[in-house]
C-alpha positions in Angstrom: 127.1 8.7 -0.9 125.1 10.8 1.6 121.8 12.7 1.3 121.9 16.0 -0.4 120.4 18.1 2.5 119.4 20.9 0.2 117.4 18.8 -2.2 114.4 17.9 0.0 111.0 19.4 0.2 108.6 19.2 3.2 105.9 17.7 1.1 105.6 15.8 -2.2 102.4 15.2 -4.2 101.6 13.6 -7.5 99.6 16.8 -8.2 102.8 18.8 -8.7 105.7 16.4 -8.9 106.9 12.9 -9.7 107.4 11.1 -6.4 109.4 8.5 -8.1 111.9 10.8 -9.9 111.9 13.6 -7.3 112.0 11.6 -4.1 112.2 7.8 -4.1 115.0 7.3 -6.7 117.5 10.0 -5.6 116.9 9.4 -1.9 117.1 5.6 -2.0 120.3 5.8 -4.1 122.0 7.6 -1.2 120.6 5.3 1.5 122.2 2.3 3.2 119.2 1.4 5.4 115.5 1.5 4.6 112.7 0.7 7.0 109.2 0.5 5.5 105.7 -0.2 6.9 102.8 -0.4 4.6 99.2 -1.8 4.5 97.6 -4.9 3.1 99.6 -7.6 1.3 98.5 -6.9 -2.3 100.0 -6.2 -5.7 99.1 -2.5 -5.5 100.5 -1.8 -2.0 103.7 -3.9 -2.7 104.3 -1.9 -5.9 103.9 1.2 -3.8 106.5 -0.1 -1.2 109.0 -1.1 -3.8 109.4 2.2 -5.7 112.9 3.3 -6.5 114.8 0.4 -5.0 117.2 -0.3 -7.9 119.8 2.2 -6.8 119.4 1.1 -3.1 120.0 -2.5 -4.1 123.1 -1.6 -6.1 124.3 0.3 -3.1 124.0 -2.9 -1.0 121.4 -1.3 1.2 119.6 -3.3 3.8 115.8 -3.1 4.2 113.2 -4.1 6.8 109.7 -4.3 5.5 106.5 -4.6 7.6 103.3 -5.5 5.7 99.9 -5.5 7.3 97.6 -8.5 6.9 94.0 -9.3 8.0 92.9 -12.2 10.2 89.6 -12.9 11.9 89.6 -12.7 15.7 89.8 -16.5 16.2 92.8 -16.8 13.9 94.6 -13.9 15.6 94.1 -15.4 19.0 95.3 -18.8 17.9 98.5 -17.3 16.4 99.2 -15.0 19.3 98.8 -18.0 21.7 101.5 -19.9 19.7 99.0 -22.4 18.2 99.7 -24.0 14.7 99.0 -21.5 11.9 99.6 -23.9 9.0 96.3 -22.9 7.2 97.3 -19.2 7.4 100.7 -19.9 6.0 99.2 -21.9 3.1 96.9 -19.0 2.3 99.8 -16.7 2.4 101.8 -18.9 0.0 98.9 -19.1 -2.4 98.5 -15.3 -2.4 102.2 -14.7 -2.8 102.5 -17.3 -5.5 99.7 -15.7 -7.5 101.2 -12.2 -7.0 104.6 -13.4 -8.2 103.3 -15.4 -11.2 100.7 -13.0 -12.6 101.9 -10.5 -15.1 101.1 -7.0 -13.8 103.0 -5.0 -16.5 106.7 -4.2 -17.1 107.0 -1.6 -14.2 105.7 -3.9 -11.4 107.5 -6.9 -12.8 110.7 -5.0 -12.7 110.1 -4.1 -9.1 109.3 -7.7 -8.2 112.7 -8.7 -9.7 114.4 -6.2 -7.5 112.5 -7.6 -4.5 113.7 -11.1 -5.4 117.3 -10.0 -5.9 117.3 -8.4 -2.5 116.1 -11.5 -0.8 118.7 -13.5 -2.7 121.3 -11.1 -1.4 120.0 -11.4 2.2 119.4 -7.7 2.1 115.6 -7.8 2.9 113.7 -9.0 6.0 109.9 -9.0 5.9 107.5 -9.3 8.8 103.7 -9.2 8.9 101.6 -7.1 11.3 98.2 -8.5 12.3 95.6 -7.1 14.7 92.6 -8.7 16.5 90.2 -6.6 14.5 90.8 -4.7 11.3 94.2 -4.3 9.7 97.5 -2.6 10.4 97.2 0.4 8.1 100.1 2.8 8.6 102.5 3.9 5.9 105.9 4.9 7.3 109.3 5.1 5.7 112.7 5.7 7.4 115.8 6.2 5.2 119.3 6.4 6.7 122.5 7.2 4.9 126.2 6.3 5.7 126.5 9.4 7.8 123.5 8.4 9.9 121.4 11.2 8.6 117.8 10.1 8.7 114.8 11.0 6.5 111.3 9.9 7.8 108.4 10.1 5.4 104.8 9.3 5.9 101.8 9.5 3.6 99.0 8.1 1.5 98.8 5.3 -1.0 96.0 3.8 -3.1 95.7 0.2 -2.1 93.2 -0.9 -4.7 94.4 -2.8 -7.8 94.4 0.6 -9.5 97.5 1.5 -7.4 99.5 -0.2 -10.2 98.5 2.7 -12.4 100.4 5.6 -11.0 98.1 8.2 -12.5 94.9 6.8 -11.0 94.8 8.5 -7.5 96.6 11.4 -5.9 99.4 10.3 -3.6 101.2 12.5 -1.2 104.0 12.2 1.5 105.3 14.5 4.2 109.1 14.5 4.9 110.8 14.9 8.3 114.7 15.1 8.0 116.9 14.6 11.0 119.0 17.7 10.2 116.0 19.8 10.9 115.6 19.0 14.6 112.6 21.2 15.3 110.6 19.2 12.6 112.2 15.8 13.3 111.7 16.0 17.1 108.1 17.0 16.6 107.1 14.4 14.0 109.9 12.2 12.6 111.3 10.8 15.8 107.9 9.5 16.9 107.5 7.6 13.6 111.0 6.2 13.8 110.5 5.0 17.4 107.1 3.6 16.5 108.6 1.5 13.7 111.3 0.2 16.1 108.7 -0.8 18.7 106.6 -2.5 16.1 109.6 -4.4 14.6 110.6 -5.5 18.1 107.1 -6.7 19.0 106.6 -4.0 21.6 103.3 -2.6 20.3 100.3 -3.9 22.3 97.8 -3.5 19.5 99.6 -5.4 16.8 101.2 -8.8 16.6 104.3 -9.3 14.4 105.0 -12.5 12.5 108.2 -13.4 10.8 107.6 -14.2 7.1 107.7 -18.1 6.8 110.9 -19.4 5.1 108.8 -21.0 2.4 107.6 -17.5 1.3 111.2 -16.3 1.1 112.0 -19.3 -1.1 109.1 -18.3 -3.4 110.4 -14.7 -3.7 114.0 -15.9 -4.1 113.1 -18.2 -7.0 111.5 -15.4 -9.1 114.8 -13.8 -10.3 117.8 -16.0 -11.1 120.2 -13.4 -12.5 123.8 -13.3 -11.1 123.7 -9.5 -11.0 121.0 -7.0 -10.0 118.1 -6.6 -12.5 118.8 -3.9 -15.1 116.2 -1.5 -16.2 115.2 2.2 -16.1 112.3 2.5 -13.7 111.6 6.1 -14.7 111.2 5.1 -18.3 108.9 2.2 -17.3 106.9 4.6 -15.2 106.4 7.0 -18.0 105.5 4.2 -20.4 102.8 3.2 -18.0 101.5 6.8 -17.6 101.3 7.1 -21.4 99.7 3.7 -21.7 97.0 4.6 -19.2 96.1 8.0 -20.6 92.5 6.8 -21.0 91.6 4.4 -18.3 88.3 3.5 -20.1 90.0 2.4 -23.4 89.6 -1.3 -23.9 92.6 -3.2 -25.4 93.8 -6.7 -26.2 95.9 -7.9 -23.2 99.6 -8.6 -23.6 99.5 -11.7 -21.3 96.9 -14.2 -20.2 97.4 -16.8 -17.5 101.0 -15.8 -17.3 101.6 -16.6 -21.0 101.8 -14.2 -24.0 98.3 -13.5 -25.2 97.7 -15.3 -28.5 94.2 -15.9 -29.9 93.7 -19.5 -31.1 93.1 -20.3 -34.7 89.6 -21.5 -34.0 88.9 -18.2 -32.1 90.2 -16.1 -35.0 88.1 -18.0 -37.4 85.0 -17.6 -35.2 85.4 -13.8 -35.2 86.0 -13.7 -38.9 83.0 -15.8 -39.7 80.9 -13.7 -37.3 81.9 -10.4 -38.9 81.3 -11.9 -42.4 77.8 -12.9 -41.3 76.9 -9.3 -40.6 78.0 -9.4 -36.9 75.4 -12.0 -36.0 75.8 -15.7 -35.1 76.4 -18.4 -32.5 79.8 -19.5 -31.3 79.4 -23.3 -30.6 82.8 -23.8 -29.1 83.6 -26.7 -26.8 83.6 -26.1 -23.1 87.1 -24.9 -22.2 87.9 -23.7 -25.7 87.7 -20.0 -24.9 84.2 -18.6 -25.6 84.5 -15.8 -23.1 87.9 -14.6 -24.4 86.7 -14.9 -28.1 83.6 -12.7 -27.4 85.6 -10.1 -25.5 88.3 -10.0 -28.2 85.5 -9.4 -30.7 84.0 -6.7 -28.5 87.4 -4.8 -28.5 87.6 -5.0 -32.3 84.0 -3.6 -32.6 84.9 -0.8 -30.2 88.1 0.0 -32.2 86.2 0.0 -35.5 83.4 2.3 -34.2 85.9 4.6 -32.5 88.2 5.0 -35.4 85.6 5.1 -38.2 83.1 7.6 -36.7 84.3 8.5 -33.1 81.2 6.7 -31.8 80.7 5.0 -28.5 80.2 1.3 -28.1 77.9 -0.5 -25.7 78.6 -4.1 -24.7 75.8 -6.0 -23.0 76.6 -9.5 -21.6 73.7 -11.6 -20.5 74.4 -14.5 -18.1 72.2 -17.0 -16.3 73.8 -16.8 -12.8 75.5 -14.1 -10.6 78.6 -16.2 -10.2 79.0 -16.2 -14.0 78.5 -12.4 -13.9 81.4 -12.1 -11.5 83.5 -14.3 -13.7 82.8 -12.2 -16.8 83.6 -9.1 -14.9 87.0 -10.5 -13.8 88.0 -11.6 -17.4 86.8 -8.3 -18.8 89.3 -6.4 -16.6 92.1 -8.2 -18.5 90.9 -6.3 -21.6 90.7 -3.1 -19.5 87.0 -3.2 -19.5 85.2 -2.3 -16.3 81.6 -3.4 -16.3 78.4 -2.3 -14.5 77.1 -5.4 -12.7 73.3 -5.4 -13.1 72.5 -8.0 -10.5 72.1 -8.3 -6.7 70.3 -5.3 -5.3 68.8 -2.8 -7.8 69.8 0.0 -5.5 73.5 -0.8 -6.2 73.4 -0.5 -10.0 70.3 1.1 -11.3 71.1 4.8 -10.9 74.7 4.3 -12.1 73.5 2.5 -15.2 70.9 5.2 -15.8 73.6 7.9 -15.5 76.0 6.0 -17.8 73.4 5.4 -20.5 72.5 9.1 -20.4 76.2 10.1 -20.9 76.5 7.4 -23.6 73.7 8.9 -25.6 74.7 12.6 -25.0 78.5 12.4 -25.6 80.0 10.5 -28.6 83.6 10.4 -27.4 84.8 6.9 -28.3 84.0 5.3 -24.9 82.9 1.8 -24.1 79.9 1.2 -21.8 80.0 -2.4 -20.6 77.1 -4.1 -18.8 76.8 -7.6 -17.3 73.3 -8.6 -16.5 71.6 -11.8 -15.2 68.6 -13.2 -17.0 66.1 -12.1 -14.4 67.3 -8.5 -14.4 67.5 -8.5 -18.2 63.7 -9.2 -18.4 62.7 -6.6 -15.9 60.8 -3.5 -17.0 63.4 -1.1 -15.5 66.3 -2.6 -17.3 64.4 -2.9 -20.6 63.4 0.7 -20.4 67.0 1.9 -19.9 68.6 -0.1 -22.7 65.7 0.8 -25.1 67.2 4.3 -25.5 70.5 3.0 -26.9 71.3 3.3 -30.6 71.0 -0.3 -31.8 73.9 0.2 -34.3 76.3 0.8 -31.4 75.3 -2.1 -29.2 76.9 -5.6 -29.1 74.8 -8.1 -27.2 76.5 -11.3 -26.0 74.2 -14.1 -24.7 76.3 -16.5 -22.6 74.9 -20.0 -22.3 72.5 -18.9 -25.0 70.7 -22.3 -25.1 68.6 -20.8 -22.2 67.5 -17.8 -24.3 64.8 -19.5 -26.4 62.3 -18.8 -23.5 63.0 -15.0 -23.6 63.6 -14.2 -27.2 61.1 -11.3 -27.1 63.1 -9.7 -24.3 66.5 -9.8 -25.9 67.5 -6.4 -27.1 66.9 -5.4 -30.7 70.4 -4.5 -31.7 72.6 -4.9 -34.8 75.4 -7.0 -33.3 74.7 -10.3 -31.6 76.8 -13.2 -30.3 75.4 -16.4 -28.8 77.7 -18.6 -26.8 77.1 -22.2 -26.0 79.0 -25.5 -26.3 75.7 -27.1 -27.1 73.1 -24.6 -28.4 70.5 -27.4 -29.0 70.1 -31.1 -28.8 69.4 -33.5 -31.7 65.6 -33.3 -31.0 65.3 -29.7 -29.9 64.0 -28.3 -33.2 61.9 -25.5 -31.6 64.8 -24.3 -29.5 67.0 -24.3 -32.6 64.4 -22.3 -34.6 64.0 -19.7 -31.9 67.7 -19.2 -31.2 68.6 -18.8 -34.9 65.7 -16.4 -35.4 67.5 -14.0 -33.0 71.2 -14.8 -33.1 71.5 -16.2 -36.6 73.1 -19.5 -37.6 76.0 -21.2 -35.9 79.0 -19.3 -37.5 81.7 -21.2 -35.6 81.8 -24.7 -34.3 84.7 -26.2 -32.4 84.1 -29.7 -31.2 85.7 -31.5 -28.4 87.3 -33.8 -31.0 89.2 -30.8 -32.5 90.0 -29.3 -29.1 91.6 -32.6 -28.0 93.4 -33.0 -31.3 94.7 -29.4 -31.2 95.8 -29.8 -27.6 93.5 -27.1 -26.4 91.9 -29.5 -23.9 93.5 -32.2 -21.8 93.3 -35.8 -22.9 91.4 -38.2 -20.6 90.9 -41.8 -19.6 87.3 -42.9 -19.1 85.9 -45.7 -16.9 82.4 -46.7 -16.2 80.9 -48.8 -13.4 77.6 -50.7 -13.5 75.2 -49.8 -10.7 72.1 -52.0 -10.7 68.7 -50.9 -9.4 66.9 -52.9 -6.7 63.3 -53.9 -7.3 61.9 -51.0 -5.4 63.9 -48.5 -7.4 63.0 -50.3 -10.6 59.2 -50.1 -9.8 59.5 -46.3 -9.1 61.4 -45.8 -12.3 58.9 -47.7 -14.4 56.0 -45.7 -12.9 57.8 -42.4 -13.8 58.5 -43.7 -17.3 54.9 -44.5 -17.9 53.7 -41.1 -16.6 56.3 -39.3 -18.8 55.5 -41.4 -21.8 51.7 -40.7 -21.4 52.4 -36.9 -21.3 54.7 -37.0 -24.3 52.2 -39.1 -26.3 49.5 -36.5 -25.8 51.9 -33.7 -26.8 53.2 -35.5 -29.9 49.6 -36.0 -31.1 48.9 -32.3 -30.9 47.2 -32.2 -27.5 47.9 -29.8 -24.7 49.7 -30.9 -21.6 50.8 -29.4 -18.3 54.4 -28.6 -19.2 55.2 -27.9 -15.5 54.0 -31.4 -14.6 56.2 -32.9 -17.3 59.3 -31.1 -16.0 58.4 -32.3 -12.4 58.4 -35.9 -13.7 61.7 -35.4 -15.5 63.2 -34.0 -12.3 61.9 -36.9 -10.2 63.4 -39.4 -12.7 66.8 -37.6 -12.6 66.8 -37.5 -8.8 65.9 -41.2 -8.7 68.7 -42.2 -11.2 71.2 -40.0 -9.2 70.3 -41.7 -5.9 70.4 -45.4 -6.8 71.7 -47.0 -3.7 74.3 -49.2 -5.4 76.0 -46.1 -6.7 77.1 -45.1 -3.3 78.5 -48.6 -2.6 80.3 -48.6 -5.9 81.6 -45.0 -5.3 83.1 -46.1 -2.0 84.8 -49.2 -3.5 86.2 -47.1 -6.4 87.6 -44.3 -4.2 89.1 -46.8 -1.7 90.9 -48.4 -4.6 92.5 -45.1 -5.7 95.5 -43.3 -4.1 94.4 -40.3 -2.1 94.8 -37.2 -4.4 93.7 -33.6 -4.7 91.7 -31.8 -7.3 88.9 -34.3 -7.6 85.4 -33.3 -8.6 82.3 -35.2 -7.6 79.0 -34.5 -9.5 76.0 -35.7 -7.5 72.3 -35.5 -7.9 69.8 -33.4 -6.0 67.9 -36.4 -4.6 67.9 -37.9 -1.1 67.6 -41.2 0.6 64.6 -41.7 2.8 64.6 -45.5 2.9 64.8 -45.8 6.6 61.3 -45.5 8.0 60.8 -42.5 10.4 64.2 -40.9 9.6 64.7 -37.6 7.8 65.9 -37.9 4.2 69.6 -37.6 3.7 70.6 -35.5 0.7 72.8 -37.2 -1.8 75.5 -34.5 -1.4 75.6 -35.0 2.3 75.8 -38.7 2.0 78.7 -38.5 -0.5 80.5 -35.9 1.6 80.2 -38.2 4.7 81.2 -41.2 2.7 84.4 -39.5 1.5 85.1 -38.2 5.0 84.8 -41.7 6.4 87.4 -42.8 3.9 89.7 -40.0 4.9 89.1 -37.6 2.0 88.6 -33.9 2.9 86.0 -32.3 0.6 83.9 -29.2 0.4 80.4 -28.9 -1.0 79.8 -26.5 -3.9 76.1 -25.8 -4.4 73.7 -22.9 -4.8 73.6 -22.7 -1.0 77.1 -21.4 -0.7 77.6 -17.6 -1.0 79.9 -15.9 -3.5 82.7 -15.4 -1.0 82.5 -19.0 0.2 82.6 -20.3 -3.3 85.7 -18.3 -4.1 87.4 -19.7 -0.9 86.4 -23.3 -1.9 87.8 -22.8 -5.4 91.0 -21.4 -3.9 91.3 -24.4 -1.6 90.6 -26.7 -4.5 93.2 -25.1 -6.7 95.8 -25.0 -3.9 95.4 -28.7 -3.2 94.3 -28.1 0.4 91.2 -30.3 0.0 90.9 -33.6 -1.9 87.9 -32.4 -3.9 84.6 -30.6 -4.3 81.1 -32.3 -4.3 78.8 -30.3 -6.5 75.2 -30.2 -7.5 74.6 -28.7 -11.0 76.1 -25.3 -10.1 79.3 -26.3 -12.0 77.4 -27.6 -15.0 77.5 -24.4 -17.1 80.1 -21.7 -17.7 81.8 -21.5 -14.3 85.6 -21.8 -14.7 87.1 -24.2 -12.2 90.8 -24.9 -11.7 92.3 -27.8 -13.6 91.1 -31.1 -12.1 92.7 -34.5 -12.1 89.7 -36.7 -11.7 85.9 -36.4 -11.9 83.3 -38.7 -10.6 79.9 -38.6 -12.4 77.5 -40.0 -9.8 74.4 -38.2 -11.0 72.9 -39.7 -14.2 71.7 -37.4 -17.0 69.6 -37.9 -20.1 70.6 -34.4 -21.3 73.2 -34.5 -24.0 74.0 -30.9 -23.1 74.5 -31.5 -19.5 76.9 -34.5 -19.7 78.9 -32.9 -22.5 79.3 -29.7 -20.6 80.2 -31.7 -17.4 83.0 -33.4 -19.3 84.3 -30.1 -20.6 84.5 -28.7 -17.1 87.2 -31.2 -16.2 89.4 -31.1 -19.3 91.2 -27.9 -18.8 94.9 -28.0 -19.4 97.1 -28.3 -16.3 100.8 -27.8 -15.7 100.8 -30.5 -13.1 99.0 -33.3 -15.0 99.2 -34.6 -18.6 95.7 -36.1 -18.6 92.5 -36.3 -16.6 90.4 -39.3 -15.5 86.6 -39.5 -15.7 84.7 -42.1 -13.6 81.1 -42.6 -14.7 78.5 -44.5 -12.6 76.0 -46.2 -15.0 72.6 -47.3 -14.0 71.2 -50.7 -15.1 68.2 -52.7 -14.0 68.6 -55.7 -11.8 69.9 -58.6 -13.9 66.7 -60.6 -13.3 64.7 -58.0 -15.2 64.6 -58.4 -18.9 62.0 -56.5 -20.9 61.6 -53.6 -23.3 61.8 -51.0 -20.5 65.0 -52.4 -19.1 66.7 -52.5 -22.5 65.6 -48.9 -23.1 67.3 -47.8 -19.9 70.5 -49.6 -20.8 70.4 -48.2 -24.3 70.1 -44.6 -23.0 73.0 -45.1 -20.5 75.2 -46.7 -23.2 74.5 -43.8 -25.5 76.1 -41.5 -22.9 78.9 -44.0 -22.4 79.8 -43.9 -26.1 79.9 -40.1 -26.2 82.6 -40.3 -23.4 84.4 -43.4 -24.8 84.8 -42.3 -28.4 87.4 -39.6 -27.7 89.0 -41.1 -24.6 92.6 -42.3 -24.5 91.5 -45.8 -23.5 88.9 -45.9 -26.3 89.5 -49.5 -27.4 89.4 -51.0 -24.0 86.2 -49.2 -22.9 84.3 -49.6 -26.1 84.9 -53.4 -25.7 83.5 -53.2 -22.2 80.5 -51.2 -23.4 79.9 -53.8 -26.2 79.8 -56.6 -23.6 77.2 -54.7 -21.6 75.1 -54.2 -24.8 75.3 -57.8 -25.7 74.3 -58.9 -22.2 71.1 -56.9 -22.6 70.3 -58.0 -26.1 71.4 -54.8 -27.7 73.7 -54.0 -30.6 76.5 -51.5 -29.9 76.6 -50.5 -33.5 73.0 -49.3 -33.3 73.7 -47.2 -30.2 76.8 -45.7 -31.9 74.7 -44.9 -35.0 72.1 -43.1 -32.9 74.8 -41.2 -31.0 76.4 -40.2 -34.3 73.2 -38.4 -35.3 73.8 -35.9 -32.5 77.6 -35.7 -33.0 77.3 -35.0 -36.8 74.6 -32.4 -36.1 77.2 -30.6 -34.0 80.2 -30.8 -36.2 
């Protein structure tokens, strides 16, 4: 089949035509060769490049595809000089694997299947264009039929994620056919020759890389059919257009994590109980059990109810403790087609936009959703408080993530009708004041999903637990006893009704935690444990914020640096994950962790709450904690289900006094440590073995394990 010379226009635009039906499908169906150059390697731009290929593939057409990619100057120079580019190839593999595995909707999934089929048929060659600065950004297409007639087209494309929605931005192309020599010679020939020079590596400003064979293998594996994928791209396109009629309409996603979206029974029950309690309550769901998804699902249901019942708008305000959690909520919200205003970082970025959106929200009741993610500090600011005070409280849903922090700011939380508090551990067994304040605002706990149930239901990964005894030396013990006496004195005054310096008490607590996290024998034990294990990836090391200044005249060495160096000396490659790393650097570290490019992450507290980390095979709890909330949440961080492992392993480093010390203070320390040990042991796979080991420790120090268990049960039963 040859091109229909009478059926081409000089220009096509989404304003007045369908580029897919009017240009791509009919032209590609008649082509035998297709040369294409496009911008950045992303889902949006790849979808743009793969339009209308079904007929071309069936016609046994051959395609050459150039995709631009971005490198920093040092990476570019290294690759151009022929140096090893293994790190870059691994990054490419991770990006391509994510792109192929994620569900982008029926239209793009169909196009990816065509891409895979063409690779399997050896009908597609892909090369990458990189530059020393910036990115190769041209958009050229050259189509040739069996008569050697040629059509060159060039034009614009939306390269954001919204490019997957064909109605989002205007797209236009200009067409230069070879049978119109006055046009082709002026414009088209130059683009065709430019593509050939680029493909043949004759362009001085760009360097062309062959796509690594491993990436071809990934593409080839996607589609396993014996014949070309069947489907009607025009119908899929129209379905997407109809589906995206209102880009602001939230909805329940069809897929989540590459699986069909299904709300868990415990999540459904949480929403039912919350609505039955007048749309107020706390979701005390185990870490990893889907609090974020549950809250967003509830928000969509609220939006649908207000929209259908009275055509009213809905405002969703999500309060988080940290910016990184704000980013995380924003990402998950997009899965529900919810785009949020991020009220953090510089006020100049978000304030005027929020002010405008709230004004529109109040003026126009047209069934829209206004979604806001705000960090605690901004939530309490006068400017933010003034803006949200104008909202109709019957149309606002407030979600307090990690709501156990909110007892200190109850008066600043918005007075709205619908409220959800989220926390795996809203309060501890002795935190009566916190409990009273939180329930006064959020209402009672309406849903509780313990780690016991999550493990039993298969929501979280089972785990083995091992603990290692790390004795204090005499100097550390003396410092510990001094802190204990000072803390005890302050607590005694407080319990007897006196006033104390609360800041001083917190300082003493912090000093004790840093001391327990920095016990010197912990580092010796950590080294021996790690050396005894096979080198692996996806390991997480929790360390304290303390330092070692034992060598006179030397600068203190932070625990995190000491552990990182220790692991490096053993031959383990790790990255630090702390509050010092920026948002971009943290994302890169998490990507390296997930891809198995490093052996592990060494973290200080920043992973304690809320932040989703990829599935992890082992965790090492080097920092001790007296906080039930902290060690329970740390455990939950590492029990996420994984496709590569059937269970996780937790290594805990337990502080004990030197064996020569035997008094009430030493027994109290051991009692506290064994209480934590029991919480980990009781639901571990190797429960019997490790409870026996814990009982031996208790007996050695004159303690009764049954007493420790009974005390631990008080907390457990209070949270079931």
